[in-house]
RODO-2510 file (C-alpha; in nm, 4 decimals, decimal comma):
residues 468
     n   res          X          Y          Z
     1     m    -1,2369    -5,1924    23,2213
     2     s    -1,1740    -5,4009    22,9110
     3     i    -1,4597    -5,5457    22,7054
     4     n    -1,4041    -5,8875    22,8622
     5     e    -1,4144    -5,7407    23,2125
     6     i    -1,7373    -5,5560    23,1329
     7     v    -1,9006    -5,8745    23,0024
     8     e    -1,7805    -6,0692    23,3057
     9     s    -1,9210    -5,8024    23,5394
    10     l    -2,2576    -5,8166    23,3645
    11     i    -2,2689    -6,1948    23,3961
    12     a    -2,1730    -6,1793    23,7642
    13     q    -2,4405    -5,9172    23,8242
    14     y    -2,7006    -6,1363    23,6530
    15     l    -2,6050    -6,4441    23,8553
    16     s    -2,6193    -6,2409    24,1767
    17     e    -2,9630    -6,0969    24,0948
    18     r    -3,0992    -6,4442    24,0186
    19     g    -2,9650    -6,5801    24,3460
    20     l    -2,7464    -6,8387    24,1705
    21     k    -2,4825    -6,8391    24,4419
    22     e    -2,3091    -7,1642    24,3474
    23     s    -2,2850    -7,0642    23,9819
    24     l    -2,1489    -6,7237    24,0836
    25     a    -1,8909    -6,8822    24,3141
    26     a    -1,7785    -7,1189    24,0373
    27     f    -1,7652    -6,8266    23,7927
    28     k    -1,5398    -6,6279    24,0275
    29     l    -1,3176    -6,9289    24,0906
    30     e    -1,2691    -7,0076    23,7228
    31     l    -1,1901    -6,6447    23,6396
    32     n    -0,9823    -6,5971    23,9547
    33     r    -1,1596    -6,2658    24,0020
    34     t    -1,3853    -6,1041    24,2614
    35     f    -1,6747    -5,8669    24,1954
    36     s    -1,7726    -5,5890    24,4335
    37     d    -2,1345    -5,5061    24,5093
    38     n    -2,1298    -5,1815    24,3101
    39     g    -1,7839    -5,1001    24,1811
    40     d    -1,7868    -5,3326    23,8831
    41     l    -2,1523    -5,2926    23,7939
    42     l    -2,2619    -5,1026    23,4873
    43     e    -2,5507    -4,8672    23,4360
    44     e    -2,7527    -5,1206    23,2358
    45     r    -2,8120    -5,4781    23,3459
    46     l    -2,7464    -5,7770    23,1211
    47     y    -3,1197    -5,8459    23,1190
    48     d    -3,1915    -5,4887    23,0016
    49     i    -2,9314    -5,5071    22,7246
    50     v    -3,0721    -5,8338    22,5890
    51     e    -3,4278    -5,7022    22,6225
    52     d    -3,3300    -5,3874    22,4314
    53     r    -3,1777    -5,6003    22,1572
    54     y    -3,4945    -5,8029    22,1128
    55     k    -3,7060    -5,4871    22,1107
    56     f    -3,4779    -5,3411    21,8462
    57     l    -3,5126    -5,6494    21,6275
    58     d    -3,8912    -5,6384    21,6654
    59     l    -3,8975    -5,2702    21,5709
    60     k    -3,6682    -5,3303    21,2760
    61     k    -3,8950    -5,6047    21,1479
    62     a    -4,2097    -5,3964    21,1997
    63     n    -4,0636    -5,0952    21,0200
    64     e    -3,8671    -5,2644    20,7435
    65     d    -4,1275    -5,1551    20,4874
    66     d    -4,1433    -4,7991    20,6242
    67     i    -3,8203    -4,6713    20,7741
    68     q    -3,9900    -4,3379    20,8464
    69     a    -4,2764    -4,4954    21,0427
    70     l    -4,2228    -4,2875    21,3566
    71     n    -4,1541    -3,9691    21,1628
    72     n    -4,4798    -4,0121    20,9732
    73     t    -4,6824    -4,0121    21,2942
    74     v    -4,5280    -3,6984    21,4488
    75     a    -4,4928    -3,3748    21,2545
    76     l    -4,1817    -3,1697    21,3243
    77     p    -4,2365    -2,7933    21,3617
    78     v    -4,1849    -2,5761    21,0534
    79     w    -3,9849    -2,2523    21,0818
    80     k    -4,2047    -1,9433    21,0609
    81     l    -4,1150    -1,5912    20,9568
    82     p    -4,0344    -1,3252    21,0557
    83     n    -3,7274    -1,3914    21,2663
    84     p    -3,4592    -1,1600    21,4094
    85     v    -3,2165    -1,0301    21,1459
    86     i    -3,1202    -0,6839    21,2763
    87     g    -2,8314    -0,6792    21,5228
    88     e    -2,7411    -0,3838    21,7449
    89     e    -2,4797    -0,3496    22,0144
    90     l    -2,6091    -0,2596    22,3570
    91     v    -2,4147    -0,0768    22,6268
    92     p    -2,0501    -0,2011    22,6414
    93     l    -1,9475    -0,3711    22,9654
    94     g    -1,5771    -0,2891    22,9554
    95     s    -1,3519    -0,5663    23,0790
    96     n    -1,6301    -0,7526    23,2591
    97     l    -1,7217    -1,0972    23,1329
    98     v    -2,0940    -1,1665    23,1190
    99     i    -2,1748    -1,4865    23,3084
   100     s    -2,5519    -1,4945    23,2689
   101     t    -2,8116    -1,3160    23,0555
   102     t    -3,1850    -1,3353    23,1182
   103     v    -3,4876    -1,1436    22,9931
   104     g    -3,8331    -1,1077    23,1465
   105     n    -4,0947    -0,8755    23,2905
   106     l    -3,9511    -0,7225    23,6078
   107     k    -4,1258    -0,4862    23,8473
   108     l    -3,9202    -0,1736    23,9135
   109     s    -4,0840     0,0784    24,1494
   110     n    -4,4543     0,0645    24,0636
   111     q    -4,4091    -0,0286    23,6997
   112     t    -4,3552    -0,3678    23,5368
   113     s    -4,1592    -0,3712    23,2131
   114     p    -3,9468    -0,6124    23,0074
   115     c    -3,5848    -0,6017    23,1235
   116     i    -3,2487    -0,7595    23,0537
   117     v    -3,0617    -0,8762    23,3639
   118     i    -2,6905    -0,9454    23,3301
   119     s    -2,4549    -1,0938    23,5882
   120     t    -2,0829    -1,0327    23,5420
   121     s    -1,7513    -1,1793    23,6494
   122     s    -1,7007    -0,8886    23,8924
   123     n    -2,0094    -0,9955    24,0930
   124     e    -2,2351    -0,7264    23,9504
   125     l    -2,5986    -0,7411    23,8498
   126     q    -2,7005    -0,4891    23,5856
   127     i    -3,0552    -0,4254    23,4655
   128     f    -3,1344    -0,2677    23,1272
   129     d    -3,4447    -0,2058    22,9231
   130     l    -3,4734    -0,3829    22,5880
   131     n    -3,2905    -0,0975    22,4137
   132     g    -2,9907    -0,1158    22,6457
   133     v    -3,0749     0,1794    22,8722
   134     k    -2,9480     0,1029    23,2220
   135     l    -3,2241     0,0984    23,4816
   136     a    -3,0467    -0,0323    23,7929
   137     g    -2,7256    -0,1918    23,9113
   138     f    -2,6057    -0,3879    24,2122
   139     e    -2,2351    -0,4222    24,2900
   140     k    -2,1164    -0,7079    24,5085
   141     v    -2,4379    -0,7284    24,7084
   142     l    -2,4299    -1,1080    24,6755
   143     k    -2,1782    -1,3329    24,8483
   144     s    -2,0956    -1,5182    24,5277
   145     i    -2,0926    -1,4524    24,1534
   146     s    -2,4269    -1,5503    24,0018
   147     k    -2,3934    -1,8406    23,7584
   148     v    -2,7625    -1,8196    23,6658
   149     v    -3,0157    -1,5400    23,7186
   150     l    -3,3915    -1,5823    23,6693
   151     i    -3,6732    -1,3277    23,6838
   152     i    -3,9947    -1,4043    23,8719
   153     e    -4,2360    -1,2634    23,6151
   154     d    -4,4234    -0,9428    23,7084
   155     s    -4,2494    -0,9206    24,0451
   156     p    -3,9446    -0,7348    24,1822
   157     l    -3,7663    -1,0629    24,2612
   158     l    -3,4542    -1,2097    24,1028
   159     l    -3,3449    -1,5686    24,1660
   160     c    -2,9645    -1,5704    24,1675
   161     g    -2,7915    -1,9080    24,1625
   162     g    -2,4422    -1,8610    24,2993
   163     m    -2,1180    -2,0370    24,2241
   164     d    -2,1118    -2,1359    24,5921
   165     g    -2,4312    -2,3413    24,5514
   166     h    -2,6550    -2,0867    24,7267
   167     l    -2,9777    -1,9365    24,5970
   168     s    -3,0083    -1,5644    24,6697
   169     i    -3,3494    -1,4040    24,6203
   170     l    -3,3000    -1,0325    24,5567
   171     d    -3,5792    -0,7755    24,5803
   172     v    -3,4673    -0,5065    24,3341
   173     i    -3,6909    -0,2439    24,4977
   174     t    -3,5966    -0,2870    24,8638
   175     e    -3,2561    -0,4479    24,7890
   176     e    -3,3311    -0,7098    25,0547
   177     i    -3,1689    -1,0504    25,0034
   178     q    -3,2767    -1,3904    25,1335
   179     s    -3,0434    -1,6878    25,0863
   180     f    -3,0936    -2,0640    25,0822
   181     q    -2,8547    -2,3559    25,0304
   182     l    -2,9345    -2,5455    24,7092
   183     h    -2,6154    -2,7420    24,6429
   184     g    -2,3017    -2,8294    24,8318
   185     r    -2,0879    -2,7162    24,5400
   186     l    -2,1139    -2,5026    24,2257
   187     l    -2,4651    -2,4569    24,0895
   188     s    -2,4536    -2,4989    23,7109
   189     d    -2,8111    -2,4371    23,5930
   190     m    -3,1648    -2,3805    23,7178
   191     k    -3,5187    -2,3342    23,5829
   192     y    -3,8323    -2,1877    23,7420
   193     l    -4,2052    -2,2428    23,6868
   194     p    -4,4945    -2,0917    23,8844
   195     i    -4,7450    -2,3186    24,0590
   196     d    -4,9883    -2,0365    24,1326
   197     e    -4,9661    -1,6639    24,2076
   198     s    -4,7643    -1,7103    24,5265
   199     h    -4,5856    -2,0456    24,4870
   200     g    -4,3364    -2,1891    24,2424
   201     y    -4,0970    -2,4742    24,1684
   202     l    -3,7256    -2,4209    24,1103
   203     v    -3,5229    -2,7054    23,9601
   204     s    -3,1441    -2,6837    23,9751
   205     i    -2,8364    -2,8964    23,9105
   206     g    -2,4896    -2,8710    24,0580
   207     m    -2,1462    -3,0238    24,0851
   208     d    -2,2673    -3,2335    24,3803
   209     n    -2,4484    -3,4676    24,1333
   210     n    -2,7912    -3,3617    24,2623
   211     v    -3,1026    -3,2528    24,0788
   212     t    -3,2749    -3,0327    24,3364
   213     l    -3,6457    -2,9502    24,3368
   214     s    -3,7214    -2,6472    24,5540
   215     t    -4,0702    -2,5327    24,6491
   216     i    -4,0824    -2,1575    24,7123
   217     d    -4,3657    -1,9721    24,8875
   218     f    -4,3770    -1,6021    24,7954
   219     t    -4,6911    -1,5219    24,9969
   220     d    -4,4849    -1,2852    25,2110
   221     i    -4,1921    -1,1681    24,9990
   222     k    -4,0201    -1,0330    25,3101
   223     n    -4,0243    -1,3808    25,4634
   224     i    -4,0039    -1,6292    25,1765
   225     q    -4,0607    -1,9930    25,2718
   226     f    -3,8409    -2,2552    25,1112
   227     s    -3,8234    -2,6354    25,1071
   228     k    -3,6320    -2,8760    24,8859
   229     s    -3,5919    -3,2390    24,7876
   230     q    -3,3021    -3,3892    24,5955
   231     f    -3,2482    -3,6699    24,3492
   232     r    -2,8889    -3,7869    24,3240
   233     m    -2,7575    -3,8794    23,9792
   234     l    -2,4839    -4,1352    23,9184
   235     t    -2,2583    -3,8663    23,7722
   236     r    -2,2659    -3,4877    23,7398
   237     p    -2,5746    -3,3526    23,5584
   238     t    -2,4903    -3,1586    23,2420
   239     c    -2,8216    -2,9865    23,1636
   240     i    -3,1909    -2,9687    23,2511
   241     d    -3,5203    -2,8469    23,1140
   242     f    -3,8412    -2,7915    23,3103
   243     f    -4,1954    -2,7628    23,1759
   244     k    -4,5596    -2,8519    23,2266
   245     f    -4,7110    -3,1216    23,0056
   246     q    -5,0496    -3,2907    23,0328
   247     k    -5,1086    -3,0819    23,3483
   248     h    -4,8027    -3,2242    23,5237
   249     f    -4,4585    -3,0801    23,5973
   250     l    -4,1769    -3,2653    23,4214
   251     v    -3,7991    -3,2357    23,4421
   252     i    -3,5577    -3,3776    23,1866
   253     a    -3,1855    -3,4075    23,2558
   254     n    -2,8687    -3,5528    23,1121
   255     r    -2,5490    -3,6341    23,2975
   256     v    -2,1813    -3,6907    23,2263
   257     d    -2,0839    -4,0150    23,0499
   258     t    -2,4248    -4,1077    22,9128
   259     s    -2,6437    -4,0192    22,6168
   260     l    -2,9618    -4,1209    22,8011
   261     i    -3,2014    -3,8422    22,8998
   262     s    -3,3701    -3,8966    23,2367
   263     v    -3,7368    -3,7970    23,2578
   264     f    -3,8655    -3,6975    23,6020
   265     m    -4,2133    -3,6145    23,7225
   266     v    -4,2992    -3,4049    24,0274
   267     n    -4,5247    -3,6105    24,2528
   268     d    -4,7792    -3,4777    24,5010
   269     g    -4,5151    -3,4860    24,7746
   270     n    -4,3054    -3,2291    24,5852
   271     e    -4,0409    -3,4896    24,5021
   272     l    -3,8825    -3,6001    24,1760
   273     v    -3,9593    -3,9498    24,0479
   274     e    -3,7584    -4,0867    23,7557
   275     l    -4,0116    -4,2242    23,5066
   276     c    -3,7792    -4,3412    23,2312
   277     r    -3,4668    -4,2676    23,0291
   278     l    -3,4883    -4,1723    22,6637
   279     s    -3,2252    -4,3083    22,4281
   280     t    -3,0655    -4,0535    22,1949
   281     d    -2,8464    -4,3176    22,0298
   282     d    -3,0443    -4,6086    21,8866
   283     s    -2,7776    -4,6849    21,6283
   284     e    -2,5497    -4,8317    21,8958
   285     f    -2,6382    -5,0331    22,2018
   286     s    -2,4215    -4,8107    22,4125
   287     s    -2,5101    -4,5110    22,6262
   288     h    -2,1605    -4,3649    22,6500
   289     g    -2,0751    -4,2541    22,2951
   290     f    -2,1555    -3,8881    22,3660
   291     q    -2,3480    -3,6732    22,6098
   292     v    -2,6090    -3,3992    22,5870
   293     g    -2,5074    -3,0451    22,6805
   294     a    -2,8347    -2,8551    22,6365
   295     l    -3,2054    -2,9380    22,6219
   296     a    -3,5123    -2,7597    22,4873
   297     h    -3,8740    -2,8620    22,4373
   298     h    -4,1640    -2,7971    22,1996
   299     i    -4,5299    -2,8809    22,2582
   300     t    -4,7190    -2,9368    21,9337
   301     d    -5,0461    -3,1191    21,8637
   302     e    -5,0512    -3,2615    22,2173
   303     k    -4,7052    -3,4098    22,1603
   304     l    -4,3977    -3,3142    22,3584
   305     l    -4,0832    -3,2917    22,1479
   306     i    -3,7389    -3,2695    22,3069
   307     s    -3,4344    -3,1281    22,1276
   308     a    -3,0952    -3,2322    22,2630
   309     a    -2,7680    -3,0582    22,1713
   310     t    -2,4749    -3,2991    22,1825
   311     n    -2,1032    -3,2597    22,2527
   312     h    -1,9991    -3,4186    21,9228
   313     i    -1,6721    -3,2838    21,7812
   314     p    -1,6107    -3,0950    21,5542
   315     y    -1,9790    -3,0015    21,5046
   316     m    -2,2748    -3,0105    21,7396
   317     r    -2,5605    -3,2416    21,6503
   318     l    -2,9218    -3,1697    21,7406
   319     i    -3,1342    -3,4753    21,8157
   320     t    -3,5115    -3,4366    21,8422
   321     l    -3,7208    -3,6984    22,0220
   322     v    -4,0854    -3,7452    22,1121
   323     l    -4,1847    -3,8179    22,4718
   324     p    -4,4301    -4,1071    22,5130
   325     d    -4,7649    -4,0411    22,6773
   326     l    -4,7321    -4,0061    23,0551
   327     y    -5,0018    -4,2645    23,1223
   328     e    -4,8125    -4,5152    22,9093
   329     l    -4,5001    -4,4558    23,1180
   330     i    -4,6865    -4,4993    23,4456
   331     d    -4,8696    -4,8084    23,3188
   332     y    -4,5325    -4,9599    23,2353
   333     w    -4,4245    -4,9146    23,5973
   334     v    -4,7518    -5,0575    23,7258
   335     k    -4,6923    -5,3676    23,5145
   336     e    -4,3240    -5,3856    23,6128
   337     e    -4,4084    -5,3668    23,9834
   338     g    -4,6861    -5,6231    23,9506
   339     k    -4,9426    -5,3912    24,1059
   340     d    -5,2999    -5,3242    24,0043
   341     t    -5,3782    -4,9588    24,0681
   342     d    -5,6621    -4,7311    23,9736
   343     g    -5,7037    -4,3571    23,9876
   344     d    -5,5338    -4,0612    23,8291
   345     l    -5,1720    -4,0438    23,7237
   346     l    -5,0429    -3,9068    24,0546
   347     s    -5,2314    -4,1739    24,2495
   348     k    -5,0682    -4,4438    24,0406
   349     l    -4,7303    -4,2814    24,0852
   350     r    -4,7758    -4,2661    24,4623
   351     s    -4,8486    -4,6385    24,4821
   352     l    -4,5256    -4,7481    24,3185
   353     s    -4,2054    -4,8318    24,4984
   354     i    -4,0069    -4,5993    24,2700
   355     n    -4,1793    -4,3212    24,4596
   356     q    -3,9331    -4,3879    24,7425
   357     i    -3,6112    -4,3843    24,5372
   358     h    -3,4176    -4,0580    24,5486
   359     e    -3,1004    -4,1571    24,3690
   360     q    -2,9985    -4,3419    24,0573
   361     q    -2,8617    -4,6892    24,1135
   362     f    -2,6809    -4,9352    23,8923
   363     t    -2,9356    -5,2030    23,9704
   364     n    -3,2609    -5,0064    23,9462
   365     k    -3,5197    -5,0964    23,6844
   366     t    -3,5699    -4,7573    23,5256
   367     h    -3,7071    -4,8192    23,1778
   368     v    -3,4889    -4,7206    22,8797
   369     i    -3,7160    -4,6133    22,5930
   370     r    -3,5837    -4,6427    22,2389
   371     n    -3,7220    -4,5725    21,8916
   372     v    -3,8344    -4,2195    21,9849
   373     i    -3,5829    -4,0256    21,7722
   374     l    -3,7483    -3,8081    21,5076
   375     s    -3,4371    -3,6450    21,3625
   376     s    -3,0629    -3,6136    21,4147
   377     v    -2,8924    -3,3345    21,2219
   378     n    -2,5522    -3,1726    21,1945
   379     t    -2,5943    -2,8090    21,3021
   380     s    -2,2628    -2,6870    21,1519
   381     a    -2,1927    -2,5249    21,4900
   382     p    -1,8201    -2,5817    21,5588
   383     q    -1,7130    -2,6935    21,9037
   384     d    -1,4394    -2,8680    22,0981
   385     k    -1,4241    -3,0633    22,4225
   386     y    -1,4388    -2,7411    22,6270
   387     s    -1,7538    -2,6077    22,4588
   388     v    -2,0758    -2,5383    22,6467
   389     q    -2,3814    -2,6046    22,4321
   390     q    -2,6572    -2,3388    22,4225
   391     i    -2,9915    -2,3648    22,2419
   392     a    -3,3341    -2,2009    22,2689
   393     t    -3,6731    -2,2727    22,1139
   394     r    -3,8697    -2,0107    21,9213
   395     d    -4,1963    -2,0318    22,1163
   396     s    -4,4936    -2,0264    21,8778
   397     k    -4,2784    -1,9592    21,5705
   398     n    -4,1100    -2,2997    21,5971
   399     g    -3,7516    -2,3943    21,5285
   400     v    -3,4376    -2,3807    21,7426
   401     w    -3,1731    -2,1122    21,7893
   402     i    -2,8169    -2,2397    21,8344
   403     f    -2,5579    -2,0113    21,9953
   404     s    -2,2173    -2,1171    21,8697
   405     d    -1,8490    -2,0992    21,9581
   406     d    -1,7723    -1,9123    21,6347
   407     g    -1,9954    -1,6226    21,7423
   408     v    -2,2738    -1,7148    21,4996
   409     i    -2,6405    -1,7602    21,5926
   410     r    -2,7867    -2,0367    21,3772
   411     g    -3,1566    -2,0910    21,3204
   412     l    -3,2494    -2,4548    21,2604
   413     n    -3,5697    -2,5557    21,0833
   414     l    -3,6623    -2,8798    21,2597
   415     s    -3,8961    -2,9868    20,9816
   416     s    -3,6270    -2,9902    20,7124
   417     g    -3,3216    -3,0291    20,9344
   418     t    -3,1513    -2,7344    20,7654
   419     i    -2,9922    -2,4147    20,8918
   420     i    -3,2268    -2,1422    20,7728
   421     e    -3,0594    -1,8389    20,9330
   422     e    -2,7049    -1,7384    21,0313
   423     l    -2,6442    -1,4205    21,2310
   424     k    -2,2847    -1,3153    21,2977
   425     s    -2,3082    -1,1829    21,6511
   426     h    -1,9586    -1,1886    21,8044
   427     e    -1,5892    -1,2306    21,7402
   428     g    -1,5258    -1,5520    21,9285
   429     r    -1,7643    -1,7715    22,1197
   430     i    -2,0988    -1,6660    22,2605
   431     k    -2,0719    -1,6787    22,6393
   432     s    -2,4394    -1,6390    22,7284
   433     a    -2,7655    -1,5906    22,5429
   434     a    -3,1373    -1,5439    22,5975
   435     a    -3,4453    -1,5558    22,3747
   436     f    -3,7552    -1,3500    22,4517
   437     t    -4,0947    -1,2813    22,2988
   438     s    -4,2418    -0,9456    22,3977
   439     n    -4,6060    -0,8749    22,4768
   440     d    -4,6314    -0,7304    22,1251
   441     g    -4,5145    -1,0603    21,9757
   442     d    -4,1665    -0,9366    21,8839
   443     e    -3,9028    -1,2107    21,8912
   444     l    -3,5758    -1,0897    22,0427
   445     l    -3,2357    -1,2490    22,0973
   446     f    -2,9684    -1,1232    22,3367
   447     t    -2,6106    -1,2501    22,3311
   448     s    -2,2856    -1,1719    22,5112
   449     g    -1,9409    -1,2532    22,3777
   450     a    -1,6575    -1,4139    22,5725
   451     t    -1,3811    -1,2537    22,3649
   452     d    -1,5174    -0,9180    22,2474
   453     r    -1,7014    -0,8509    22,5796
   454     r    -1,9972    -0,7057    22,3880
   455     t    -2,3692    -0,7529    22,4364
   456     k    -2,5949    -0,7543    22,1310
   457     r    -2,9656    -0,7482    22,0647
   458     w    -3,1233    -0,9089    21,7576
   459     s    -3,4743    -0,8275    21,6373
   460     a    -3,6922    -0,8543    21,3280
   461     t    -3,7672    -0,4808    21,3305
   462     p    -3,5776    -0,1721    21,4495
   463     p    -3,6133    -0,1144    21,8261
   464     r    -3,8921     0,1025    21,9586
   465     p    -3,7916     0,4165    22,1515
   466     s    -3,7523     0,3635    22,5256
   467     s    -4,0424     0,4908    22,7333
   468     g    -3,9609     0,7702    22,9711
***
């Protein structure tokens, strides 16, 4: 649509919402144009755009004497040494392309040890120790190539997200497989967090536009119980992150054609509720200038910081934001709904009508929060329109690792906004990567190349000899 058509659609939407039927009819007649119920509507309402503008002007006036007002209240993490600098090639994989790389503590036989699990383009799963010694392998035991593989910590179970949208749970000891349908089409990413010793949440996104929250019961690993709920996005989700903050499970997600990050909370009915959308582009009152391809989080001083890797060309940008307090977000909804509720956060959430919405809509009232950007830096990581962004946080040592198309791993110091480390890992782009901190506190990076078909390990110290 042209700019004029967009403005006209916004006006028609506003008149319709206000119930001004005669004015809307006259507006259509004078323009000689009709407006469908949904087709011509935009993501943001005219009211929201004007409200955002007034909020921006208020913020500008309040901060005109201190342009770093927000930055002065939230400290960005400072890079800490040591960090990985020693690179070693692990076992070569021949002509196979690595699709997914994950690292975690996996139970093999009666022993639990840190392992690397790699899925390949030939539908293989290969398990290595941290020095690259092969421990196990599975050839074509799954119906579909695994796009994402996750390890259930200290168990023999692998969660394998297939390109057919299925979740396959593989027991590496018994080789038994249990499968569940997550998405109608390709599954593109998933994250797992435990609830307790025998239950966990799995959040996944797929080409069917859904963010799926699955509740998995591992009480009997031979008969795993599974249930799911879905939240449908307006367009295809591009990335997710999943974490626990202020004792509650939160999901953040971006989608195609928007720079807004949706923030979801898991309610006590094991469903996703969209609390708000965070703006990553306050300089323009537009949400379509770019999109986010990867997300990571940092929890520091009771603040939750979110780092978002963008699809800017020719170089990726990394935007870091601070998430408002959860009670502030819920109180906003209480005020918006005109309800007076007491109780804890989940009780308030349960009482709101948004608790019943399981898809994004053009006309919903989801709050867009601005003025939460702490930094926006050029990472010097080259990319084009086909690039897939990959980043990882450094756990307690702070900072962000960026895995680039030129085969270089870049370490970004969030506090200064500078690249503090560059590790040449591959000839050509990095296809998959994983960061891991061992029980001994060693920080390790594992990468696989798309062109050279090599897998490398990066560490701060030479590797320890393999046990056994």
